[in-house]
Structure formats: C-alpha cells, structure tokens
PDB file of N, CA, C and O in Angstrom:
ATOM      1  N   MET A   1      97.421  87.248 105.680  1.00  0.00           N
ATOM      2  CA  MET A   1      97.724  88.044 104.493  1.00  0.00           C
ATOM      3  C   MET A   1      96.667  87.763 103.426  1.00  0.00           C
ATOM      4  O   MET A   1      96.244  86.626 103.219  1.00  0.00           O
ATOM      5  N   ARG A   2      96.259  88.838 102.759  1.00  0.00           N
ATOM      6  CA  ARG A   2      95.238  88.726 101.727  1.00  0.00           C
ATOM      7  C   ARG A   2      95.757  89.315 100.427  1.00  0.00           C
ATOM      8  O   ARG A   2      96.781  89.999 100.394  1.00  0.00           O
ATOM      9  N   ARG A   3      95.032  89.034  99.369  1.00  0.00           N
ATOM     10  CA  ARG A   3      95.321  89.601  98.050  1.00  0.00           C
ATOM     11  C   ARG A   3      94.057  90.256  97.546  1.00  0.00           C
ATOM     12  O   ARG A   3      92.957  89.737  97.731  1.00  0.00           O
ATOM     13  N   VAL A   4      94.222  91.405  96.904  1.00  0.00           N
ATOM     14  CA  VAL A   4      93.106  92.053  96.241  1.00  0.00           C
ATOM     15  C   VAL A   4      93.515  92.327  94.795  1.00  0.00           C
ATOM     16  O   VAL A   4      94.606  92.830  94.525  1.00  0.00           O
ATOM     17  N   THR A   5      92.622  91.989  93.881  1.00  0.00           N
ATOM     18  CA  THR A   5      92.792  92.289  92.463  1.00  0.00           C
ATOM     19  C   THR A   5      91.733  93.313  92.101  1.00  0.00           C
ATOM     20  O   THR A   5      90.542  93.101  92.327  1.00  0.00           O
ATOM     21  N   VAL A   6      92.183  94.429  91.534  1.00  0.00           N
ATOM     22  CA  VAL A   6      91.286  95.552  91.273  1.00  0.00           C
ATOM     23  C   VAL A   6      91.397  95.950  89.808  1.00  0.00           C
ATOM     24  O   VAL A   6      92.495  96.166  89.295  1.00  0.00           O
ATOM     25  N   LEU A   7      90.254  96.044  89.140  1.00  0.00           N
ATOM     26  CA  LEU A   7      90.187  96.600  87.792  1.00  0.00           C
ATOM     27  C   LEU A   7      89.577  97.985  87.918  1.00  0.00           C
ATOM     28  O   LEU A   7      88.442  98.138  88.369  1.00  0.00           O
ATOM     29  N   VAL A   8      90.345  98.995  87.513  1.00  0.00           N
ATOM     30  CA  VAL A   8      89.953 100.388  87.689  1.00  0.00           C
ATOM     31  C   VAL A   8      89.559 100.945  86.327  1.00  0.00           C
ATOM     32  O   VAL A   8      90.324 100.868  85.366  1.00  0.00           O
ATOM     33  N   ARG A   9      88.341 101.514  86.258  1.00  0.00           N
ATOM     34  CA  ARG A   9      87.912 102.096  84.994  1.00  0.00           C
ATOM     35  C   ARG A   9      87.673 103.589  85.148  1.00  0.00           C
ATOM     36  O   ARG A   9      87.388 104.090  86.236  1.00  0.00           O
ATOM     37  N   GLY A  10      87.799 104.278  84.028  1.00  0.00           N
ATOM     38  CA  GLY A  10      87.656 105.727  83.996  1.00  0.00           C
ATOM     39  C   GLY A  10      88.822 106.317  83.220  1.00  0.00           C
ATOM     40  O   GLY A  10      89.410 105.658  82.363  1.00  0.00           O
ATOM     41  N   ARG A  11      89.143 107.547  83.525  1.00  0.00           N
ATOM     42  CA  ARG A  11      90.326 108.180  82.910  1.00  0.00           C
ATOM     43  C   ARG A  11      91.513 107.863  83.816  1.00  0.00           C
ATOM     44  O   ARG A  11      91.874 108.646  84.694  1.00  0.00           O
ATOM     45  N   VAL A  12      92.109 106.693  83.580  1.00  0.00           N
ATOM     46  CA  VAL A  12      93.150 106.195  84.484  1.00  0.00           C
ATOM     47  C   VAL A  12      94.447 105.828  83.766  1.00  0.00           C
ATOM     48  O   VAL A  12      95.403 105.387  84.404  1.00  0.00           O
ATOM     49  N   GLN A  13      94.488 106.005  82.453  1.00  0.00           N
ATOM     50  CA  GLN A  13      95.740 105.785  81.740  1.00  0.00           C
ATOM     51  C   GLN A  13      96.277 107.124  81.255  1.00  0.00           C
ATOM     52  O   GLN A  13      95.520 107.994  80.825  1.00  0.00           O
ATOM     53  N   GLY A  14      97.602 107.273  81.331  1.00  0.00           N
ATOM     54  CA  GLY A  14      98.233 108.515  80.893  1.00  0.00           C
ATOM     55  C   GLY A  14      98.128 109.649  81.896  1.00  0.00           C
ATOM     56  O   GLY A  14      98.381 110.804  81.552  1.00  0.00           O
ATOM     57  N   VAL A  15      97.755 109.333  83.144  1.00  0.00           N
ATOM     58  CA  VAL A  15      97.592 110.370  84.165  1.00  0.00           C
ATOM     59  C   VAL A  15      98.387 110.057  85.430  1.00  0.00           C
ATOM     60  O   VAL A  15      98.185 110.696  86.462  1.00  0.00           O
ATOM     61  N   GLY A  16      99.291 109.075  85.358  1.00  0.00           N
ATOM     62  CA  GLY A  16     100.118 108.732  86.511  1.00  0.00           C
ATOM     63  C   GLY A  16      99.453 107.807  87.514  1.00  0.00           C
ATOM     64  O   GLY A  16      99.925 107.671  88.642  1.00  0.00           O
ATOM     65  N   TYR A  17      98.354 107.167  87.110  1.00  0.00           N
ATOM     66  CA  TYR A  17      97.602 106.336  88.049  1.00  0.00           C
ATOM     67  C   TYR A  17      98.421 105.166  88.575  1.00  0.00           C
ATOM     68  O   TYR A  17      98.384 104.885  89.773  1.00  0.00           O
ATOM     69  N   ARG A  18      99.159 104.478  87.710  1.00  0.00           N
ATOM     70  CA  ARG A  18      99.946 103.317  88.161  1.00  0.00           C
ATOM     71  C   ARG A  18     101.020 103.723  89.166  1.00  0.00           C
ATOM     72  O   ARG A  18     101.279 102.998  90.126  1.00  0.00           O
ATOM     73  N   TYR A  19     101.638 104.869  88.951  1.00  0.00           N
ATOM     74  CA  TYR A  19     102.685 105.329  89.865  1.00  0.00           C
ATOM     75  C   TYR A  19     102.083 105.822  91.185  1.00  0.00           C
ATOM     76  O   TYR A  19     102.684 105.672  92.249  1.00  0.00           O
ATOM     77  N   PHE A  20     100.892 106.408  91.097  1.00  0.00           N
ATOM     78  CA  PHE A  20     100.144 106.772  92.297  1.00  0.00           C
ATOM     79  C   PHE A  20      99.842 105.516  93.116  1.00  0.00           C
ATOM     80  O   PHE A  20     100.037 105.501  94.332  1.00  0.00           O
ATOM     81  N   ALA A  21      99.366 104.463  92.444  1.00  0.00           N
ATOM     82  CA  ALA A  21      99.059 103.202  93.129  1.00  0.00           C
ATOM     83  C   ALA A  21     100.314 102.626  93.779  1.00  0.00           C
ATOM     84  O   ALA A  21     100.265 102.143  94.910  1.00  0.00           O
ATOM     85  N   ARG A  22     101.435 102.677  93.066  1.00  0.00           N
ATOM     86  CA  ARG A  22     102.694 102.158  93.617  1.00  0.00           C
ATOM     87  C   ARG A  22     103.088 102.927  94.871  1.00  0.00           C
ATOM     88  O   ARG A  22     103.452 102.329  95.883  1.00  0.00           O
ATOM     89  N   GLN A  23     103.015 104.251  94.803  1.00  0.00           N
ATOM     90  CA  GLN A  23     103.395 105.077  95.955  1.00  0.00           C
ATOM     91  C   GLN A  23     102.537 104.746  97.172  1.00  0.00           C
ATOM     92  O   GLN A  23     103.063 104.559  98.269  1.00  0.00           O
ATOM     93  N   LYS A  24     101.220 104.672  96.984  1.00  0.00           N
ATOM     94  CA  LYS A  24     100.320 104.376  98.099  1.00  0.00           C
ATOM     95  C   LYS A  24     100.562 102.968  98.633  1.00  0.00           C
ATOM     96  O   LYS A  24     100.529 102.754  99.845  1.00  0.00           O
ATOM     97  N   ALA A  25     100.806 102.007  97.743  1.00  0.00           N
ATOM     98  CA  ALA A  25     101.064 100.629  98.178  1.00  0.00           C
ATOM     99  C   ALA A  25     102.322 100.566  99.024  1.00  0.00           C
ATOM    100  O   ALA A  25     102.327  99.926 100.075  1.00  0.00           O
ATOM    101  N   LEU A  26     103.379 101.214  98.587  1.00  0.00           N
ATOM    102  CA  LEU A  26     104.630 101.185  99.341  1.00  0.00           C
ATOM    103  C   LEU A  26     104.469 101.879 100.694  1.00  0.00           C
ATOM    104  O   LEU A  26     105.028 101.426 101.693  1.00  0.00           O
ATOM    105  N   GLU A  27     103.706 102.977 100.733  1.00  0.00           N
ATOM    106  CA  GLU A  27     103.454 103.662 102.007  1.00  0.00           C
ATOM    107  C   GLU A  27     102.731 102.743 102.997  1.00  0.00           C
ATOM    108  O   GLU A  27     102.929 102.849 104.207  1.00  0.00           O
ATOM    109  N   LEU A  28     101.895 101.843 102.475  1.00  0.00           N
ATOM    110  CA  LEU A  28     101.110 100.943 103.320  1.00  0.00           C
ATOM    111  C   LEU A  28     101.776  99.588 103.530  1.00  0.00           C
ATOM    112  O   LEU A  28     101.215  98.717 104.195  1.00  0.00           O
ATOM    113  N   GLY A  29     102.969  99.405 102.968  1.00  0.00           N
ATOM    114  CA  GLY A  29     103.681  98.143 103.142  1.00  0.00           C
ATOM    115  C   GLY A  29     103.111  96.997 102.332  1.00  0.00           C
ATOM    116  O   GLY A  29     103.220  95.838 102.733  1.00  0.00           O
ATOM    117  N   LEU A  30     102.499  97.310 101.187  1.00  0.00           N
ATOM    118  CA  LEU A  30     101.894  96.290 100.339  1.00  0.00           C
ATOM    119  C   LEU A  30     102.831  95.899  99.206  1.00  0.00           C
ATOM    120  O   LEU A  30     103.711  96.669  98.820  1.00  0.00           O
ATOM    121  N   SER A  31     102.634  94.702  98.682  1.00  0.00           N
ATOM    122  CA  SER A  31     103.369  94.209  97.519  1.00  0.00           C
ATOM    123  C   SER A  31     102.387  94.002  96.384  1.00  0.00           C
ATOM    124  O   SER A  31     101.188  93.834  96.610  1.00  0.00           O
ATOM    125  N   GLY A  32     102.907  94.014  95.142  1.00  0.00           N
ATOM    126  CA  GLY A  32     102.034  93.729  94.010  1.00  0.00           C
ATOM    127  C   GLY A  32     102.487  94.410  92.750  1.00  0.00           C
ATOM    128  O   GLY A  32     103.683  94.572  92.508  1.00  0.00           O
ATOM    129  N   TYR A  33     101.505  94.816  91.932  1.00  0.00           N
ATOM    130  CA  TYR A  33     101.830  95.484  90.669  1.00  0.00           C
ATOM    131  C   TYR A  33     100.622  96.261  90.152  1.00  0.00           C
ATOM    132  O   TYR A  33      99.487  96.038  90.574  1.00  0.00           O
ATOM    133  N   ALA A  34     100.901  97.177  89.228  1.00  0.00           N
ATOM    134  CA  ALA A  34      99.871  97.928  88.508  1.00  0.00           C
ATOM    135  C   ALA A  34     100.228  97.883  87.036  1.00  0.00           C
ATOM    136  O   ALA A  34     101.392  98.023  86.661  1.00  0.00           O
ATOM    137  N   GLU A  35      99.206  97.684  86.199  1.00  0.00           N
ATOM    138  CA  GLU A  35      99.463  97.491  84.770  1.00  0.00           C
ATOM    139  C   GLU A  35      98.300  98.045  83.959  1.00  0.00           C
ATOM    140  O   GLU A  35      97.137  97.852  84.312  1.00  0.00           O
ATOM    141  N   ASN A  36      98.626  98.741  82.858  1.00  0.00           N
ATOM    142  CA  ASN A  36      97.605  99.199  81.924  1.00  0.00           C
ATOM    143  C   ASN A  36      97.063  98.008  81.142  1.00  0.00           C
ATOM    144  O   ASN A  36      97.818  97.119  80.750  1.00  0.00           O
ATOM    145  N   LEU A  37      95.762  97.996  80.921  1.00  0.00           N
ATOM    146  CA  LEU A  37      95.135  96.981  80.081  1.00  0.00           C
ATOM    147  C   LEU A  37      94.771  97.601  78.743  1.00  0.00           C
ATOM    148  O   LEU A  37      94.602  98.816  78.644  1.00  0.00           O
ATOM    149  N   THR A  38      94.651  96.778  77.722  1.00  0.00           N
ATOM    150  CA  THR A  38      94.391  97.292  76.371  1.00  0.00           C
ATOM    151  C   THR A  38      93.014  97.935  76.233  1.00  0.00           C
ATOM    152  O   THR A  38      92.786  98.693  75.291  1.00  0.00           O
ATOM    153  N   ASP A  39      92.092  97.647  77.153  1.00  0.00           N
ATOM    154  CA  ASP A  39      90.747  98.221  77.064  1.00  0.00           C
ATOM    155  C   ASP A  39      90.625  99.563  77.794  1.00  0.00           C
ATOM    156  O   ASP A  39      89.522 100.094  77.924  1.00  0.00           O
ATOM    157  N   GLY A  40      91.745 100.115  78.269  1.00  0.00           N
ATOM    158  CA  GLY A  40      91.735 101.427  78.914  1.00  0.00           C
ATOM    159  C   GLY A  40      91.676 101.374  80.431  1.00  0.00           C
ATOM    160  O   GLY A  40      91.814 102.405  81.090  1.00  0.00           O
ATOM    161  N   ARG A  41      91.473 100.192  80.995  1.00  0.00           N
ATOM    162  CA  ARG A  41      91.457 100.069  82.449  1.00  0.00           C
ATOM    163  C   ARG A  41      92.873  99.852  82.970  1.00  0.00           C
ATOM    164  O   ARG A  41      93.802  99.605  82.202  1.00  0.00           O
ATOM    165  N   VAL A  42      93.018  99.949  84.284  1.00  0.00           N
ATOM    166  CA  VAL A  42      94.267  99.609  84.960  1.00  0.00           C
ATOM    167  C   VAL A  42      93.971  98.453  85.904  1.00  0.00           C
ATOM    168  O   VAL A  42      92.990  98.486  86.647  1.00  0.00           O
ATOM    169  N   GLU A  43      94.819  97.432  85.871  1.00  0.00           N
ATOM    170  CA  GLU A  43      94.718  96.329  86.812  1.00  0.00           C
ATOM    171  C   GLU A  43      95.730  96.563  87.919  1.00  0.00           C
ATOM    172  O   GLU A  43      96.903  96.829  87.655  1.00  0.00           O
ATOM    173  N   VAL A  44      95.269  96.463  89.160  1.00  0.00           N
ATOM    174  CA  VAL A  44      96.137  96.603  90.322  1.00  0.00           C
ATOM    175  C   VAL A  44      95.967  95.353  91.171  1.00  0.00           C
ATOM    176  O   VAL A  44      94.851  94.983  91.534  1.00  0.00           O
ATOM    177  N   VAL A  45      97.085  94.705  91.484  1.00  0.00           N
ATOM    178  CA  VAL A  45      97.089  93.542  92.375  1.00  0.00           C
ATOM    179  C   VAL A  45      97.957  93.906  93.569  1.00  0.00           C
ATOM    180  O   VAL A  45      99.085  94.371  93.407  1.00  0.00           O
ATOM    181  N   ALA A  46      97.426  93.693  94.770  1.00  0.00           N
ATOM    182  CA  ALA A  46      98.186  94.033  95.977  1.00  0.00           C
ATOM    183  C   ALA A  46      97.977  92.959  97.031  1.00  0.00           C
ATOM    184  O   ALA A  46      96.911  92.352  97.127  1.00  0.00           O
ATOM    185  N   GLU A  47      99.020  92.742  97.816  1.00  0.00           N
ATOM    186  CA  GLU A  47      98.975  91.778  98.907  1.00  0.00           C
ATOM    187  C   GLU A  47      99.469  92.428 100.189  1.00  0.00           C
ATOM    188  O   GLU A  47     100.381  93.254 100.176  1.00  0.00           O
ATOM    189  N   GLY A  48      98.848  92.036 101.295  1.00  0.00           N
ATOM    190  CA  GLY A  48      99.258  92.547 102.590  1.00  0.00           C
ATOM    191  C   GLY A  48      98.168  92.321 103.615  1.00  0.00           C
ATOM    192  O   GLY A  48      97.272  91.499 103.421  1.00  0.00           O
ATOM    193  N   GLU A  49      98.255  93.065 104.718  1.00  0.00           N
ATOM    194  CA  GLU A  49      97.255  92.985 105.767  1.00  0.00           C
ATOM    195  C   GLU A  49      95.927  93.546 105.252  1.00  0.00           C
ATOM    196  O   GLU A  49      95.897  94.549 104.539  1.00  0.00           O
ATOM    197  N   GLU A  50      94.840  92.887 105.622  1.00  0.00           N
ATOM    198  CA  GLU A  50      93.530  93.280 105.091  1.00  0.00           C
ATOM    199  C   GLU A  50      93.184  94.735 105.402  1.00  0.00           C
ATOM    200  O   GLU A  50      92.635  95.426 104.545  1.00  0.00           O
ATOM    201  N   ALA A  51      93.492  95.214 106.602  1.00  0.00           N
ATOM    202  CA  ALA A  51      93.196  96.605 106.948  1.00  0.00           C
ATOM    203  C   ALA A  51      93.955  97.574 106.043  1.00  0.00           C
ATOM    204  O   ALA A  51      93.421  98.617 105.666  1.00  0.00           O
ATOM    205  N   HIS A  52      95.189  97.236 105.697  1.00  0.00           N
ATOM    206  CA  HIS A  52      95.972  98.085 104.799  1.00  0.00           C
ATOM    207  C   HIS A  52      95.414  98.036 103.386  1.00  0.00           C
ATOM    208  O   HIS A  52      95.415  99.043 102.678  1.00  0.00           O
ATOM    209  N   LEU A  53      94.939  96.870 102.977  1.00  0.00           N
ATOM    210  CA  LEU A  53      94.336  96.744 101.645  1.00  0.00           C
ATOM    211  C   LEU A  53      93.049  97.555 101.551  1.00  0.00           C
ATOM    212  O   LEU A  53      92.776  98.158 100.513  1.00  0.00           O
ATOM    213  N   GLU A  54      92.263  97.579 102.612  1.00  0.00           N
ATOM    214  CA  GLU A  54      91.031  98.387 102.624  1.00  0.00           C
ATOM    215  C   GLU A  54      91.359  99.871 102.457  1.00  0.00           C
ATOM    216  O   GLU A  54      90.687 100.580 101.708  1.00  0.00           O
ATOM    217  N   LEU A  55      92.385 100.332 103.152  1.00  0.00           N
ATOM    218  CA  LEU A  55      92.809 101.727 103.018  1.00  0.00           C
ATOM    219  C   LEU A  55      93.335 101.989 101.603  1.00  0.00           C
ATOM    220  O   LEU A  55      93.079 103.047 101.028  1.00  0.00           O
ATOM    221  N   PHE A  56      94.061 101.033 101.053  1.00  0.00           N
ATOM    222  CA  PHE A  56      94.565 101.132  99.684  1.00  0.00           C
ATOM    223  C   PHE A  56      93.397 101.297  98.704  1.00  0.00           C
ATOM    224  O   PHE A  56      93.467 102.124  97.794  1.00  0.00           O
ATOM    225  N   LEU A  57      92.336 100.525  98.881  1.00  0.00           N
ATOM    226  CA  LEU A  57      91.165 100.649  98.010  1.00  0.00           C
ATOM    227  C   LEU A  57      90.573 102.053  98.084  1.00  0.00           C
ATOM    228  O   LEU A  57      90.140 102.599  97.070  1.00  0.00           O
ATOM    229  N   HIS A  58      90.553 102.627  99.260  1.00  0.00           N
ATOM    230  CA  HIS A  58      90.077 104.007  99.408  1.00  0.00           C
ATOM    231  C   HIS A  58      90.910 104.946  98.528  1.00  0.00           C
ATOM    232  O   HIS A  58      90.359 105.789  97.820  1.00  0.00           O
ATOM    233  N   HIS A  59      92.233 104.798  98.575  1.00  0.00           N
ATOM    234  CA  HIS A  59      93.115 105.636  97.751  1.00  0.00           C
ATOM    235  C   HIS A  59      92.879 105.378  96.264  1.00  0.00           C
ATOM    236  O   HIS A  59      92.860 106.319  95.470  1.00  0.00           O
ATOM    237  N   LEU A  60      92.699 104.114  95.880  1.00  0.00           N
ATOM    238  CA  LEU A  60      92.482 103.798  94.469  1.00  0.00           C
ATOM    239  C   LEU A  60      91.186 104.424  93.957  1.00  0.00           C
ATOM    240  O   LEU A  60      91.112 104.807  92.790  1.00  0.00           O
ATOM    241  N   ARG A  61      90.179 104.532  94.795  1.00  0.00           N
ATOM    242  CA  ARG A  61      88.915 105.166  94.379  1.00  0.00           C
ATOM    243  C   ARG A  61      89.109 106.656  94.108  1.00  0.00           C
ATOM    244  O   ARG A  61      88.405 107.234  93.281  1.00  0.00           O
ATOM    245  N   GLN A  62      90.063 107.279  94.804  1.00  0.00           N
ATOM    246  CA  GLN A  62      90.336 108.706  94.614  1.00  0.00           C
ATOM    247  C   GLN A  62      91.253 108.923  93.411  1.00  0.00           C
ATOM    248  O   GLN A  62      90.963 109.750  92.546  1.00  0.00           O
ATOM    249  N   GLY A  63      92.361 108.178  93.357  1.00  0.00           N
ATOM    250  CA  GLY A  63      93.337 108.329  92.279  1.00  0.00           C
ATOM    251  C   GLY A  63      94.086 109.645  92.376  1.00  0.00           C
ATOM    252  O   GLY A  63      93.801 110.466  93.248  1.00  0.00           O
ATOM    253  N   PRO A  64      95.047 109.847  91.479  1.00  0.00           N
ATOM    254  CA  PRO A  64      95.764 111.125  91.441  1.00  0.00           C
ATOM    255  C   PRO A  64      94.836 112.227  90.917  1.00  0.00           C
ATOM    256  O   PRO A  64      93.770 111.946  90.370  1.00  0.00           O
ATOM    257  N   ARG A  65      95.245 113.441  91.086  1.00  0.00           N
ATOM    258  CA  ARG A  65      94.414 114.600  90.725  1.00  0.00           C
ATOM    259  C   ARG A  65      93.950 114.563  89.267  1.00  0.00           C
ATOM    260  O   ARG A  65      92.817 114.945  88.974  1.00  0.00           O
ATOM    261  N   GLU A  66      94.802 114.113  88.359  1.00  0.00           N
ATOM    262  CA  GLU A  66      94.481 114.141  86.933  1.00  0.00           C
ATOM    263  C   GLU A  66      93.536 113.018  86.515  1.00  0.00           C
ATOM    264  O   GLU A  66      92.965 113.071  85.426  1.00  0.00           O
ATOM    265  N   ALA A  67      93.363 112.020  87.348  1.00  0.00           N
ATOM    266  CA  ALA A  67      92.523 110.866  87.012  1.00  0.00           C
ATOM    267  C   ALA A  67      91.056 111.153  87.293  1.00  0.00           C
ATOM    268  O   ALA A  67      90.714 112.054  88.059  1.00  0.00           O
ATOM    269  N   ARG A  68      90.203 110.367  86.657  1.00  0.00           N
ATOM    270  CA  ARG A  68      88.774 110.374  86.950  1.00  0.00           C
ATOM    271  C   ARG A  68      88.343 108.911  87.076  1.00  0.00           C
ATOM    272  O   ARG A  68      88.064 108.253  86.074  1.00  0.00           O
ATOM    273  N   VAL A  69      88.291 108.421  88.282  1.00  0.00           N
ATOM    274  CA  VAL A  69      87.942 107.025  88.533  1.00  0.00           C
ATOM    275  C   VAL A  69      86.428 106.887  88.476  1.00  0.00           C
ATOM    276  O   VAL A  69      85.702 107.556  89.211  1.00  0.00           O
ATOM    277  N   GLU A  70      85.962 106.011  87.593  1.00  0.00           N
ATOM    278  CA  GLU A  70      84.521 105.792  87.441  1.00  0.00           C
ATOM    279  C   GLU A  70      84.054 104.573  88.225  1.00  0.00           C
ATOM    280  O   GLU A  70      82.875 104.471  88.565  1.00  0.00           O
ATOM    281  N   GLY A  71      84.955 103.657  88.511  1.00  0.00           N
ATOM    282  CA  GLY A  71      84.541 102.488  89.269  1.00  0.00           C
ATOM    283  C   GLY A  71      85.667 101.496  89.447  1.00  0.00           C
ATOM    284  O   GLY A  71      86.655 101.509  88.713  1.00  0.00           O
ATOM    285  N   LEU A  72      85.499 100.627  90.446  1.00  0.00           N
ATOM    286  CA  LEU A  72      86.460  99.562  90.728  1.00  0.00           C
ATOM    287  C   LEU A  72      85.728  98.225  90.732  1.00  0.00           C
ATOM    288  O   LEU A  72      84.636  98.109  91.289  1.00  0.00           O
ATOM    289  N   GLU A  73      86.333  97.223  90.112  1.00  0.00           N
ATOM    290  CA  GLU A  73      85.900  95.837  90.279  1.00  0.00           C
ATOM    291  C   GLU A  73      86.922  95.208  91.220  1.00  0.00           C
ATOM    292  O   GLU A  73      88.117  95.201  90.924  1.00  0.00           O
ATOM    293  N   VAL A  74      86.464  94.686  92.341  1.00  0.00           N
ATOM    294  CA  VAL A  74      87.362  94.199  93.385  1.00  0.00           C
ATOM    295  C   VAL A  74      87.129  92.712  93.607  1.00  0.00           C
ATOM    296  O   VAL A  74      85.996  92.261  93.774  1.00  0.00           O
ATOM    297  N   GLN A  75      88.224  91.964  93.605  1.00  0.00           N
ATOM    298  CA  GLN A  75      88.156  90.533  93.897  1.00  0.00           C
ATOM    299  C   GLN A  75      89.179  90.210  94.979  1.00  0.00           C
ATOM    300  O   GLN A  75      90.356  90.546  94.847  1.00  0.00           O
ATOM    301  N   TRP A  76      88.725  89.557  96.053  1.00  0.00           N
ATOM    302  CA  TRP A  76      89.592  89.187  97.169  1.00  0.00           C
ATOM    303  C   TRP A  76      90.055  87.743  97.019  1.00  0.00           C
ATOM    304  O   TRP A  76      89.345  86.903  96.467  1.00  0.00           O
ATOM    305  N   GLY A  77      91.264  87.469  97.522  1.00  0.00           N
ATOM    306  CA  GLY A  77      91.795  86.116  97.525  1.00  0.00           C
ATOM    307  C   GLY A  77      92.901  85.989  98.559  1.00  0.00           C
ATOM    308  O   GLY A  77      93.149  86.898  99.351  1.00  0.00           O
ATOM    309  N   GLU A  78      93.549  84.852  98.528  1.00  0.00           N
ATOM    310  CA  GLU A  78      94.659  84.588  99.435  1.00  0.00           C
ATOM    311  C   GLU A  78      95.962  85.083  98.816  1.00  0.00           C
ATOM    312  O   GLU A  78      96.151  84.986  97.604  1.00  0.00           O
ATOM    313  N   ALA A  79      96.843  85.601  99.629  1.00  0.00           N
ATOM    314  CA  ALA A  79      98.141  86.100  99.164  1.00  0.00           C
ATOM    315  C   ALA A  79      98.968  84.959  98.590  1.00  0.00           C
ATOM    316  O   ALA A  79      98.898  83.821  99.054  1.00  0.00           O
ATOM    317  N   ALA A  80      99.758  85.292  97.561  1.00  0.00           N
ATOM    318  CA  ALA A  80     100.625  84.312  96.908  1.00  0.00           C
ATOM    319  C   ALA A  80     102.099  84.580  97.171  1.00  0.00           C
ATOM    320  O   ALA A  80     102.958  83.865  96.655  1.00  0.00           O
ATOM    321  N   GLY A  81     102.406  85.613  97.976  1.00  0.00           N
ATOM    322  CA  GLY A  81     103.794  85.891  98.317  1.00  0.00           C
ATOM    323  C   GLY A  81     104.513  86.833  97.374  1.00  0.00           C
ATOM    324  O   GLY A  81     105.718  86.694  97.167  1.00  0.00           O
ATOM    325  N   LEU A  82     103.799  87.794  96.794  1.00  0.00           N
ATOM    326  CA  LEU A  82     104.445  88.792  95.926  1.00  0.00           C
ATOM    327  C   LEU A  82     105.439  89.617  96.739  1.00  0.00           C
ATOM    328  O   LEU A  82     105.275  89.793  97.947  1.00  0.00           O
ATOM    329  N   ARG A  83     106.460  90.115  96.069  1.00  0.00           N
ATOM    330  CA  ARG A  83     107.473  90.960  96.718  1.00  0.00           C
ATOM    331  C   ARG A  83     107.630  92.245  95.924  1.00  0.00           C
ATOM    332  O   ARG A  83     107.621  92.228  94.694  1.00  0.00           O
ATOM    333  N   GLY A  84     107.774  93.364  96.634  1.00  0.00           N
ATOM    334  CA  GLY A  84     107.942  94.648  95.963  1.00  0.00           C
ATOM    335  C   GLY A  84     106.655  95.080  95.294  1.00  0.00           C
ATOM    336  O   GLY A  84     105.635  94.400  95.406  1.00  0.00           O
ATOM    337  N   PHE A  85     106.694  96.199  94.602  1.00  0.00           N
ATOM    338  CA  PHE A  85     105.536  96.668  93.857  1.00  0.00           C
ATOM    339  C   PHE A  85     106.021  97.182  92.511  1.00  0.00           C
ATOM    340  O   PHE A  85     106.757  98.166  92.441  1.00  0.00           O
ATOM    341  N   GLN A  86     105.606  96.514  91.450  1.00  0.00           N
ATOM    342  CA  GLN A  86     106.070  96.812  90.099  1.00  0.00           C
ATOM    343  C   GLN A  86     105.025  97.601  89.317  1.00  0.00           C
ATOM    344  O   GLN A  86     103.826  97.488  89.569  1.00  0.00           O
ATOM    345  N   VAL A  87     105.494  98.389  88.378  1.00  0.00           N
ATOM    346  CA  VAL A  87     104.626  99.079  87.416  1.00  0.00           C
ATOM    347  C   VAL A  87     104.982  98.539  86.046  1.00  0.00           C
ATOM    348  O   VAL A  87     106.138  98.587  85.625  1.00  0.00           O
ATOM    349  N   TYR A  88     103.977  98.025  85.355  1.00  0.00           N
ATOM    350  CA  TYR A  88     104.171  97.480  83.989  1.00  0.00           C
ATOM    351  C   TYR A  88     103.451  98.346  82.990  1.00  0.00           C
ATOM    352  O   TYR A  88     103.485  98.066  81.792  1.00  0.00           O
TER     353      TYR A  88
END
C-alpha cells in the first residue's frame, strides 16, 4: 500500500474538484481526503494500491469539466492506514 499527496493548481476551487476527486477515489477503492488550501490549490491525499493511485493521478490531471488543472505536485510515501475518503 502506498500514499500519494497531491497539490493541484489551476481553477480547482468552486468547481466541484474535491467531490470529483472523492468520486474517483471511491471508484478505485482508495482512502484519503481532499481539501481546499488558502492559496487557491487543492490538496488531495490518497492511499491504496500503487496501480490504482497512478490511475487516480490521471483523473486528477483531467478534473471535472468546469476545472482547469494547470499542474500537480506529487509526493509518494508509505500508507498510514486512512479509512474512507473525506472532503474538507
């Protein structure tokens, strides 16, 4: 099990991005959370199988239709045992 921490920049707040991330994470069996940051980015943390996390990153690069993703900062680590997927 792995963990990925992603900082997403672009037009990603106020467009349903966190709920999009939650939906895709749950479809892939991932746990974690998505949260708006004060600087306009969204932080997404997810844990699960590495292949599922790679596919999740693909979805995060696309985002929902209303979003405009300009880039992702991705950091890999070891899973800490998160459960469920929360939106903050």
